N, C-alpha and C positions, 0 to 999 in steps of 0.2 A: 331101646330107642331106634326107630327105623332111620334109614339113611335120609329119607325125605324130611323127617322131622329135624334131623341134625342140620340138614342144608338150610331149612327155613330159619332155624335158630341162628345159624351162622350168618345168614343174609340179613336178618334183623340187626345183629350186632354190627355187621359191616355198614349198614345204613346209618346206624347211630354214630359211627366213627367217621366214615368217609364223606357222607353228605355234608355234615357241618364243615368239614375241612374244605370240601369243594366250594361250599357257599362262601366261606371266608376267602378262599383263593380267588373267587370270582370278583371280589372287591378290587383285587390287584389287576387282574387281566381286563376288567371292564371300566377302568377309571376314565378313559377317554369318552366312553359312552355316557357315563355319569356327568362328565363335564359338559358334553353337548346338550344333554337333557336339562341341566341346570341353566345353561345359557338361554335355552329356549323359554324356560319358565320365567327367567328374569326379564326377558324381552316382553313377554306377555303381561307380566305384572306391571312393568314400567309403563306400558301403554294404558293399562287400566288405571294406574296411579295418576297419569296425566289427565285422563278423562275425568276422574273424580275431582282432581284439582280445578279443572276448568268449570265443572259443575258447581263446586263449592264457591269458586270465585264469582260465577255468574249470580249465584244466590246472594252472596254478600254484596255484590255490586248493586243488586236490585233491592237491597235492604231486607231480604228474607232471612228468617232464622235457619241456621244450619244445625242439624242434630249433633250432639256431642259425640255420638258413636262414630260419626264420619271423621271427626278430628282425631279420635283415638286410632281409627283405622289408618289414617294418613301417617301418624307417628309410627305405628307398627310396621307399615309398609316401607317407609323410608329406612327404618332400622334393618328390616329383612333384606332389602335390596343392597344396602351398604355392606352387610355381612357377606352376602352371596358374592358380590363383586370382589371383596377382599379375599375370599376363599379361592375364587377362580384365579386371581392374581398370584396368590401364594403357590398354587398348584403349577401354574405356568413357569414360575421361577424355579421351583424345585425340580421340575422335569428336565431342566437344562443343566443341573449340577452334577448328575451322575454320568461319568465318562463323557463329559461334554455334550450330554443329551443323547448319546447313541444307545445307552442302556437304561431301562427303567429302574427307579428306586422303589422296590417293593413296599417298603415301610411307608413312604410318603404317599404312594398311590392307594394303599390300603386305608390309611387315615382319611385321605381326601374323599374316597368313595363313600365311606360310612357317613361322613359329615354332609356330603352332597345329597345323599339319600334323604337325610333328615330335613335339609333345607328345602328340597323339592316338595316334600310333603307340606311344610309350613307355608311355602309360597302358594301352592295350589289351594290351601285352605283360605288364604287371604284373597286369592282371586275369586273364589266362590262367594266370599262375603261381599265382594265389590258389587255384586248384582243388587244388593239391598239399596244402594245409593243411586242407582241409575234412574229411579223413578222421580228424583228431585227435578232435574232438568239437564240439558246438555247444550253446550255451546263452544264455539271456537274462542280463542283469546280475542279480547276486544281490540279493534283497530287502534284505539288510542292508548292501549297498554304498551308502552315502549319496551319494557323488559320482556314481556311475553311475546311480543311481535318479533323482537330480535331473536329470541330463543327458537321460535317456530321457523323463522327464516333459516337459522343455522341448521335445523333438523330437516330442511327441505320442504316445509309445509308452506302452502300459499295462504297469505293473510290478506284479506280484503281491506285495503286502506283507501277506498274511494271516499271522496268528499264532494260536497255540492258546491259548485262554483257557477258564476254567471257566465253567459256566453262571451261577454266581453273579457272577463278574466281568463277564460279558457284560451281565447284567441291571443291574449297578451302573453300567456305563459308558453304558448307554442311558438311565439314569434322570436323568443330569445331565451337562451339558457345560460346561466352564469358560468357553467363549466366550459363555455366556449372561450378558452384563453386567448388573450390578445384582442378581443372585441369589447369586452365589458370590464376591463380592469378597474374602471372608475367605480364599479359596483362593489368590488371586493372590500374596499376600505369601509364603506358604510355597513357592509355585512359584518365585518369584524366589530364595529361599534355596537351593532344591534346585539350580537352574541355576548359582548362584554357587559352590556346593560342588563341583559336577561340574567346573567350570572351574578350580578350585584345584589347583595342581600338587602340593600337600602332602596331598591327599585322594584316596584310591583307592576307598573304599567309602562309599556314601551310602545311608541307610535311611529308610523312612517306616513308621510304626507307628500303629495306631489300632484302634478297635472294628470288628467286622464290620459292613459296610453303611455305613461312614462315607464311603466314596468313594476308597479308596486306589488301586484299579485304574483308576478314572476319571482320577485325578490322574496316574498312571503313563502312561496312554495319551496324555494331553495333553503330558506331558514328552517322550515319544518323538516326537510330532509336531513339537514345537519344536526338538528336537535335529536332526531331519532337515532342517527348514527352515533352521536356522542353520548346518548342516554343521559342527558343532563336533566331530564324530567321523567318522572314515573308515568305520568299520563299526559297526552297531548290531544286536545280536542279542537276542532275548527268549525266555524260556521260563517257563511256568507250573509251579511246583514242586508245589504242593498238599500236602495232609496226608499222603497216601501217596506217597512219593517214588519215581517210576519213572525210574531213571537213564537207561535207554535212550531213553525218550521225551524227556527233558530234553536229552540229547545230540543227538537228531535235530532238535529245534526249533532249537537253537543252530547246528548244522551247516547246516541248510537256509538260514538267513539269512546264513551266511558262504559259501554256495555250495560247501560241502564235502560230497562224496558219500561217505557211510559206510554206505549201504544194504547193501552187500555184506559189511560187517564184522559178524560175528555176536557176538563176545564183547565185554562191557562194557570190559574192560581195554584191548583193542586199539582200540576206538572212542575211548577216552579218550586213548590215545597219539597217535592220528591228529589229534584235536582239539587236544591240547597242542602238538604240533609245528607245527600251522598258526598257532596264536596266538603262539607264540614267533617264528615267521617274520615275522608282522606287527610284533612288537616290534622285531626287528632292522632292519626297513625303516622304522622310525620312524612306523608307522601307529597312529592312535589308535582303540582298540576299546572300546566300551561293551557290557557284557552286563547285561541287565535280567532279574532273577529275581523273579517275582511270587508272592505267596501262600506265604511260608515259614512252616511250622508248627514247625519245629525246624531245627537247624543242617544245612546241606548240605555234604557232604564234597566240596570243590572238586576235589581230586585225583582222586576216583573219576569225576567228570564229564569231566575233561580240561582244567580251567581251571588254569593255572599258579599255584601257591601255595607258601607256606613251610610249615614244620612246624606252625605255629600256625593253619593254614587261612587265612592272610592272602594275599589275591590279589596276584599279581606280574605286571607288564607290561600290564595293562589295568585298566579301572575297572568297578565293580559298582554297580548301582542296585537296591535291594531293597525289598520290602514284607513286612510281617508284622503280625499282631495283637499280637505279643508283643515288647516292647522288648528284653527280655533275650536273645531269639534273635538280634537284630541286634547288640547290643553284645558279649555274651559268647561267642556261637558263630560269628558271622560277622565279628567285628573291625571293626565300623562306626567310621569316623572321625567322621562326622557323622550324627546321626539326628534326625528331625523328627516330632513328634506331630501327626497330623491329627485335629483335634477336630471335634465336632459343629457343624452350621451355627448361626450366630447366629439369635436369635429372628426378626428381621425377614427374614433370608434364607430361613429355613424357611417363614415365612408366605407370602412372595412365590412360592416354588416351589410350595407347596400350592395357593394361590389360582389360579395360572396353569394348573395341571393340572386342577383341579376346574371352574373357570369361574366365571361370575357368580353362581351359586346360593349361593356362600359368603356373599354379602352379603344374601341373602334370609332372611326368617323362614320356618320356625323353625331353618333350618340354621345360621345364623351363631352361634347360641347354643352350638353344639358344636365350633366351629372351634378355640378355644383348648384344649379338652380333647383333641381329636384331635392337635394339634401337641405337646402335652405328652407324650402317649403315644408319639409318634414319636421323642422324645429328640434331635431335630436330625439324625437319620440320613437321608440322601437316599434310601437304599434303602427305608426304611419310609415316608417322606413320599410318594414316588411310588407305592408299592404301595397305600397307603391312599387316596391321591387318585384313583387309577384305579378303585378300588372305589366311592368316594363320588360320582364325577361322574355316574353313571347310577343312583344308588340313591335310594330314598325315605328320609324322615326316620326311620321305624322301623328301617330297615336300618342307618342310621348308629348309632342307639342300640344295636342288637344287636352290631355289630362292636366298639364301644367297651367294651361289657360283657364280651364274650369275651376281649378283651385284659386287662381288669381281673382276670378270673378266671384268666387265663393258661391257657386251654384249648388243646388242640392242634387247633383248628378254624380254618380260614380263615387270615387274616393273623396271628392269634395263634399258630397253629402254625408259620408261617414265622419269626416272631420267636423262638419257642422252639427251633426247629431251628438258627437262627443262633447263639443263645447256647449251645446244647448242644455245638456244635463247640468253642467256646472252653472250656467247662467240662470237657469230656472230654480236653482237652489235658493236664490235670494227672494224671499217673499215678504209681504206686508209692507208697511211704510218704510221700515229700515231697509228692506230689500230694494224697494224702488229707489231709495237714495243711493244705494250702492250701484245699481244699474245706471242711474243718471250720471254718476261720476265716471263710470267706465265709458259711457257714451261720450262724455266730454273729453276723455283722454283720446278717444278715436277721432273726434272732430278736430282735435289739435293738429293731426296730420303728420306727426313725427313719432319716431320710436322711443324717444326720451322726452316726454312732456315736462315743461317747467312747472314745478310745484307752485311757485309764486303766481304764475299766470292762471293756473287752475283755481287758485283761491279767488282771483279777481273775476274769472269767468263764472265761478260758482255763485259768488255774491250777485253778479249781474243776472244770472238765471234764477235767482231765488231758490237755489237748491237747499238752502239751510234756513233755519228760523230767522224771520225778518227782524226780530227783536234781539237777536244774538249779536255779541260784539265781534270785532275782527279776530280777537284772540280766540274766542270760542269757535269761530269759523275755521281758523287754522287747525285747532286741536281736532275738530270734527273731521276735517279733510284728511289729516294724518291717520286718524282711526280708520276711516273708510279705505284708505290706501293699504293699510295693514291687512284689512279684511280681504281685499282683492289680491294682495300678495299671498296671503295664507291659502287662498283658493287657487293660486297659480295662474289666475287670469292676468295678473301683472307679475312681472319678474323682477327680482332684486338686481340692483346694479352693483357689480363687484367693485367698481371704482368709487362709488359714492354710497355710504351707508344709509343716507336718507333718500337716495334717489331710487328710481325704478324704471323699468322698460316695459313696452307692450309689443308683443310679437305680431308679425304680419298676419298670422292665421287668426288671431283674436280680433285684430283690426278689421280684417275682411269679413269675419263672421258678424261682428256688431254692426258694421256698415250696411251689410246686405240682408242679413237674416233677422237679427234682433231689432232692427230699426224699420221693419216693414210698415208699422203703423206711424212711425215718426221719422220719415226719410232724412238722410243726411248725405252730403256730397263732399268727398275729399278728392281734389284734382291732383294729378301727377304731371310730370313734365311730358310724358308721352300722350297725355290728353290734349288734343289740339286746342280746344276752346270750350268754354262752358256752353256756347251756343249750339254745339252739336248734340246736346242732350234734349230729349223730348220736352216740349213746353209743359205737358201735363205733369211730368216729373218735377220740373222746376217749380211749378205752382204749388205742389204739395211738400216741397223740400223745406225743412225747418232749420237746417244748418249747412253751411258751406265753408270750405277751407281751401285756400290757395297756398300750400306750404312751400314757399320759395320757388314757385313755378316761373319758368322763364317766359315772361309775357312782355310784349312791346306796348300793348294797350288793352284796356278793359272794354267789353262791349257796352254800348251806350244805354241799352235798355234791358232790364231784367224784371220779369213779372214773377215776383216771389212773395205773394201776400202773406204766407205763413212763416217766412224766415224769422228766426229768433237769434241766430248766431251767425256772424259774418267775420271770417278771419282772412286777412290778406297779408302774407309775408313775402317781401321781395327786396332785392338789392338794387333795383332799377329806380334810381331817384328821379328819373325823368318821367316815370309813369304817373299820369294824371288821372284823378278820379273825376269823371263827368259830373256836372251839377245835379243831374236828375238820377244819378245812379241808384240812390236808396229810396226813391219816391214811392215805390210799391211795397217797401219793406216796413210798413208801419207798426208791425209787431216786434221789430228788432229790439233785443234786450242787451246784446253784447256785440260791440263793434271794435275790432282790433285791426288797425292799419299800420303797416311798417314801411318806411322809406318811400312814401309817395308824396305827391304835391297836391294840396287842397286849395281850391279857389274860394273866394268869399262871396261871390255874387252870382246867383243866389246861394244861400247857405245849403250845402249838401245834406245838412242834418235837420232841415226845417220841419220835417214831418215825423221825426223819431221821438214821439212823446213818451214811449215806453222804454227808452234806452236807459240802462242802469250802469253799464260799464263801457267806458270809452277810452281806448288806448291808441294814442297817436305817436308811436315810438319812431324817432328818427324822421318825422315828417316835416315838410315845409308848409307853414300856415301863413296865409296873407292876413288873416283876421282871427285872433284868438277870442275876441269879444263875442263872436256868434255862438260860442259854446255856452255862454251864460244863459241861453234860452232853454237849455236841457235841464229843467228844474228837477227831474227825477234821478239825476246821476248819483250813484253811490261811489263809483270808482272813476278817477280821472288820472291818466298817465301821459306825461309828455317826455318820457325818457329819451335822451339823445336828440331831442327835437331842436329846431333852429329858432325857437321863439325868443324874442328879445324883451318882451314885457308881459307881465301878468296883469291884465286890466281889471278895473273895478267890477265889471260884469261877472267875473268869476266868483265874486263874493255873494252872488245871488244863488249859488248852488248850496243851499242850506241843508240838503240831505247828504252831502258828501261825507263819506267815511274815510276815504284814502285819497291823498294827492301825492303824485310822484313827479318831482321836477329834477330827478337825478341826471347829472351829466348834461345839463342844459348850459353849455359854456357861454352862450351869447345872452343869457338872461341877466339883465342889468337892473331892471326896474320891476319891483312888485309894489303896486300902488298902495298907499297907506289904507289900512282898515280892511283889506281883502282877506288876509289870513284870519284876522280876529272875527270876521263875519261867519266863518265856517264852523258854527257852534258844535256840530256833531262829528267833527273830524277826530279820528282816532289814530291815524298814521300819516306822518308827513315826512317825505323823503326829499332831501335837497343836497345830496352828496355831490361834491365837485360841481357845484352849480352856483346859484346866487349866494353872495357873501357880503354884500355892501349894505349891511344893516345900519339904519340911523341910530345914533346915540339917543338915550332916553331924553336928554335935555335939548336935543337939536330942534331948532325952529327957524324957518318953517320946515315942516317935514316933507322930504322929497322921496322917501322910500319907506319900506316897512320897518317896524321896530319889533325887537324880540319880545317886548312886554305884551304884544298882542297875543302871544301864545298862552298867556294866563287866562284868556277868555275861553280857551278850548278845554273844558272840564273833562273831556273823555280822552284827551291825547295821552297815549301810552307808548308810542313809538316815534322817535325823532332822530333824523339824520340831518345834520346842519353844519355849515361852515361859517365861522365868525372871524373875518379877517382882522377887524379892529377890536381888541379886547375891551376898549372903553364902551363899546356898544352893548356889553353884557350887563343887564340890570341886576342890582343887588338882590332884588326880591323875585327873580324869575323862579316860577314854581316848577321844580323838576322832581319832586317827591313821587309823583304819580307815574313817572317814566319807568317802564320795565325793560324796554329795548331802546338803545340809543347809540349813535356814533356822532360825537361832537368834536369838532376841530376848532381850536381857538388860536388865532395868530397865523403867521405864515409857516405852517407845518410842512416840513419836508421829510416824509417817511416813506421809504421805498417798499416796505413790507409790513403788513398788519395781519392780525389773526382773525379768524372767523368767530368772534365772540358775540355775545348778545348785547354787551354794554362796553363801548370803547370811548375813551377820553384821551384826546391828543392835545397837548399844550405846548405852544411856543411862547415862553415867558418873556416879558419885557420888564427890565428893572424899574422903569418909570411907572408901571401899573401892576401892583401886586394883587392879581386876581385870586391867588390861592386863599386869601382870607375871606373871600366872598362866601356867603352862606350857601349859595347854590352849588359852588364848586366843592365845598366841603361835603355837601350831601352826595354829590356824584362820586367823589373819591371813596366814600364808604360802600358803594355798591357796584363799582366798576370792576370788570374782570380783565380788561386789557388797557394798560395805562402807558402812554408815551409822554416823556418829559424832556423838554429841550430848553436850557437856559436857566436852571436853578442857580441863583447867584448869591442870595442873601441868607441862605440857611447853612450854618456852620456846624451842625451836629450830625444828623443822619437823614436819609431819605424818609425813614418812617416817622420822623418828628413833625412833618408838616400836615399830616392828616389827623384831625381831632378824633375822628371815629374809627381810625385804624383801617386796615385793608382786609376786610373779612372775606371778600369774594375774589380778590385779585389773583389771576392765573398767569398773566404775562406783564412783565415790567421791563421797559426800555428807557434808559436814561442817557442823555447825550449832552455834551457841551455845558457842563455844570461845574465850574471851577471850585466852588466852595464846599463840595461834599467830601468829607473824609471817610465816612462809613455808609454802608447801606442800612445796616441794622445796628443800633446802639443798645447795649444792655446795661441796666434794666430798661425795659420798654413795655408799653401797653400794647404794642403791635407785634403780632406773630404772623409771618407769611406762611400760614399753614396750607394754603391752596396754591401757592405759587409754583408754576411749572417751568417757566422760562425767565431768565434774568440776563439782560443784555446791557452792558456798560461800555460806553464809548466816549473817549476824550474827556475823562474826569481827571484833570491833571493833578489834583490834590487827594485823590482817593488812595488811602493807605491799606485798608482791609475791607473785606465784606462785613465782618463783625468785629467790633472793638473788644469783645470779651466773650466768655462762654455764653451759649444760648440755650433756650429750652429745647427739649427733644421734638417739639411740634414745629418749630420754625424750620422752613425749607424742607420739611419732610416729604413734600410732593415734587421737589425740584428735579427736572429732567434735563434742562439745557442751561449751560452757563457759558456766556461769551464775554470776554474782556478785551478791549482794544484801546490802545493809546492812553493808558493810565500810568503816568510817569512816575508816581511815587510808590506804586505797589511792588513789594519785594516777594511776597508769598501769596499764592492764590488762595489757599486756605490751610489752616492748621489741621492736624489729624483729628482733633476733637470735633471740628466742624464736619470733616469728611465722613465721620462715623454717623452723623445725623442726616446724611443724604442717601437713603437706601434705594432711591429710584434714579439716580443720576445716570444719564445715557450719553451726554455729549459735553465735551469741554473744548472751548476754543480760546486761545490766548495769543495776542499778537501786539507788536509795537509797544512793549512795556520794557524800557531800557534797564530798569533796576531789578527786574524780576530774577531772582537767583534760584528758585525752585518752585515746583507746583505745590508740593505738600511739605509741611514742616511737622516733624514728629518729635515727641518727648523722649522716646526710647528707641531701641533697635527692633521694634516689632515689625510685623508685616503690614504693608500698605495694600488694602484690598479694595478694588473697584469692580465689584461683581457684575453690575448692570451696565457698565460703560461700553458703548458701541463705537463711538467716534471720538478721536483725540486729534486736535489740530494745533500745532505750535509753530508760530511764524515770527521771525524777526525779534527774537529775544536774545539780545547780545550778551547779557550777563549770566545767563543760566548755564549751570554745569551738570546738574543732576535733576532727575524727576523729584527726588526728595532728599533732605538732609536731616540729620539728627540734631535737635537743638542742644546747645551747650557742648557739643563735640568740638575738639580742637580744630581750628581752621586748617584746612588742607593747604599744604604748600604747593605753590605752582612752579616750583623750581624745575629746571630741566631734568634733574635726576629723578624726580618723582612723577613726571608726566606719564611714563610708561606703566606705572603701577596704579594709575587712577582707575576707579571702578567704572563700569559701564553706566550709561544714562539710566537704563532700567536694570536693576539687579534682579536676576531671575529668582533669587531666593527671598527677596524682600518686597517685590512688587508683583501683585497678582491682578491681571485684567483678563479673566477667562472669556469674556463675551466680546472682546474688541474685534471690530470688523473693518474699521478704517483708521489708518494712522498717517498723518501728514506732519513732517518735520522739515522746516526750511528756515534758513537764516539764523542758525544757532552756531556761531563760530567756535565755541568752546567744546562742541560735541565731537568725541572721538569714536566711541562705540555705542551702539543703541542697546544691545542686549549683552 
C-alpha cells in the first residue's frame, strides 16, 4: 500500500469521525444563531397568520364559505407559534442558569439548537402553505370590530374609524369635548346613566333627546369612545339617519363598520337581507353588537335597513343607541326602553365655556357688561355658545352690540340666521293637520308674551280661536292641550318647569323665532316695555297683524285708533287701573276671536264690543265695568271670565249667551246679585267657577225670589266642573244633581280654612247643629268621590268619622277635622270604610277623641298615609299603638301639640324595636304629660321618685327607636324631658 493510499484511507476515516463531531459541536456553538433564525421565522409566520385571520374574518363577515383547509392551517400555525415561543423562552431562562449566565450550558444549547432547527423547517413549510389562502381576499380589521381594532392599535397599526356625520353634528362635536373637566360636569352624570343602561341585560334600546345644538352628537361620540375603550361590545356600528332618510346610505355606513361588503348589491331589500343575515349570525355566535343611530327625525323602519326586529319595530338580537330632537320618536316609534333628556348647560358651565373661548377680554370694560346678555341669548346651548364666542373673540364692542341686537330681532343674518335655521328644522318637523295644531299652540304661547304661559288661559284662548274640534267638550280640549304641550316639550320647543311638574316655559330664542320667522304669513306683535308705542309700527304691518299682546307694558294710555282688520287675538295685561279703553278702540277688529283685558276701565256708551260678532273668548279680569248687560249682545261667546272684577250684579242679559261653555266669576267679592234664571239659561255650560265670590243663594222655597237658586244648576246637563260657595246650608236643595260633577270645590257654611290641597274634588263643610245636611243625598254622593274633605262642627255623631258616609271614602286623599266634640275615633273597627288612599290626616280641637282607631284595622287602611297632625285633642293618651304604626309604611311627618294627657307617641306590646323608616319630620309641642317616645304596655309603672330620676331612660332609646330618614326634629314644651337620645 502506497503512502498516498494510506493517507487517503486515513483521511476518509478522519472525516467519518471528526465531521460528525464537528457538526454536533456546531449545535452548541451556534445556538444563538439558531435562536435568532427562529425568532425571525416566528415573526414572519405571525404576520402571515394575522393576514390569514383577517382574510378569513372578512370572508365570514361577508357570509362567504371559508375552506376547511384554512381553518386547519390556522390551528397548526397557532400550535407551531406557541411551541416556538415556549422553546425560545426556555432557552433564555436556561442561558442564565450556568455561572449566572457568564458561561454557556453545552447540553442545554445543544438540545435547543436541534429542536430549533426542526421548528424552523416546520414554520417555513407553514409559511409556504399560507400562499394558498391569499387568493381568497385581504382586508384590514373592520372599524366596527372593537377587539380587532384594540389589538391593532396596541400593535401600532392605524385603523380607519371614520364615520359619516352631518355638518351640524360635526360642528357640535368640535364645539365641546366631554373631557374638558370643569366645563361640562353636568354631562358626566347622564353619560354614566347611558353606559349603565347599555350594560343592562333588560334594555335593548337607549335614547338621548334634546334641543338642536345641545350636544347630543358630541355626547354620542364620547359614548362610542368609551364603549370601544371598555370593549363592552364586540361590534360597534354607527350611522347618521338625518331628516331625509337614505336607507341605502344608512345600510352602507353600518355594513362598512361591520366589514360587510354590500357595494355590489343594488337593491335595498337585498342589502337589508344581507345585513340581517350577518347580524343574526353574530347573535348565534353570542357576539354583542351595538348599532348607533344618530339624528332621528322620525321613526326608522329597522326591517327596511336590515336590523332584526319584531312586528312592532322593536330591535332583536343587538342593542341600539339613538339620538333625536323629539322624545316621542324615541319612545313611540323606536320602542326606547330608557331615554334621557340632554338639557342645556348650567349657567356656570356655559360661562366657563364662553370665557375660555373668547379669552381675557370678557373681564375688560366695556365687554364684560354684555357677557350675561350674550349667555342668556345662547340658552345654554354649546353650539350657540361656541359660535357666538368665536365671533366675539376678535370683535369690537360695537360688533358685540350689533350681534346681540340681530338675535333680539331674530333676523336671518349672521348667528341669528343660524339660530333660526336650527329652530326652523324642529318647527318644520310638524306636518299635516296634527302638525298645524301643534304650530298653532306654539304660536299661541308666543302671543301670550311671557316665558311661563298660564295653562288655563291657553285653554280659553284655544277654544276662542277654534284650535280644537268645535264639538269637543272642555274636558276633551284640556286633554288635547296637555297632549300638544307634551309634544312641544318632547321636541324641546317648550321647556319643562322644574318648580311645577305640569308647567312649562318658552325660551326667548323660540319666542323670537316664532314671532318673526314662523309667523311671516300670519304676523303677530308682542310689545315690550322698551317699545314706546304701538303707533310707531308701520300701518301696513298693523293692517296685516293677526295677534297683539301688551304683556304688562307700562302705558299711561292706549292710542285712540288702530286699523287692524285682520286682528284675531288681542291681549292687554296691565296693573294700571286708571287705564281706559276708548269706545272705538276695537271698531276695526271685526274678526277678533279672543279678547283678554286686565285691570282696565270700560265705559258703556257706546259699547266697545258692539262690532265683535266673531268674539268667542272674552276675559275681563280685574276690570271695572259700568254696564255688564252690554256683554249679552255677544251671542257667540264660548268663554266669559270676570275674575277679580268689580261687578256687583250679573244681569238677565247674560242669560242670552246660550253658547257659553265656561263662566268664571271667581274672586268677585262685590258680586251680590245674580238675577233669577240667568244660570239656568246657560244650557251648554260645562264649567262654572264662583270661588270666593257670590254666596247668597235663595232657598228653594223662598218667595219672592230675589237671587239665583242652586236648583237652577240642574238645568245644566253638561256641567262637570263647579266651584261654588253656599253660605246658608238651607239653600242646598235635597235633589241637587251632583253625580255628573268630575271636578268641584264646594264650600257650605262659614268655612274658615287657611290651607287647602290642589285636589280635583274638594268639599268643605261648616256644620250647623240645626241643619243636618250630611243626610242629604247630594252630600252623600259627594262624600263618595271627594279627594279633599274639610269638616268643622261634627256634633251629633258619637261613633267615628267613617260612620257618616254611606258610600265610604273610596277616593279620599286629605282629611281635616276640626271642632267636633262628639268624635271618639277616626276609624272604628269593624267598618265598611277603609282609608286606603288617605295621604294626610289633620285633627284639631277634638276634645273627646281617644284614639285614631278603636281596634285593630286591616292592612289596607292608612297604607298611603304620609302626614299625621294632631292638635288640642284633650283625651288622647297615645298617638298610635305599634300595631297601627306597622300599617303606615309611607309615614313621613308627625306633628302633635297641646294634648295634655298624651303620655307617649307609640305604645308597644313587647320590648321590640320601634321603626319609622320613612319619617322625615317630627314635631312635638306642649305635651305636658309625655315622658318617652314609647312605653311597653303592661310594664310596671316607673316611679318618679327623686332617687330614680337619674336612671330614667332617654326620650329616644337608641337601641329601641330607629328613625333613619329623620331630617327635622322639633321638641318644645315637654317639661318631663331630660335627655333626647
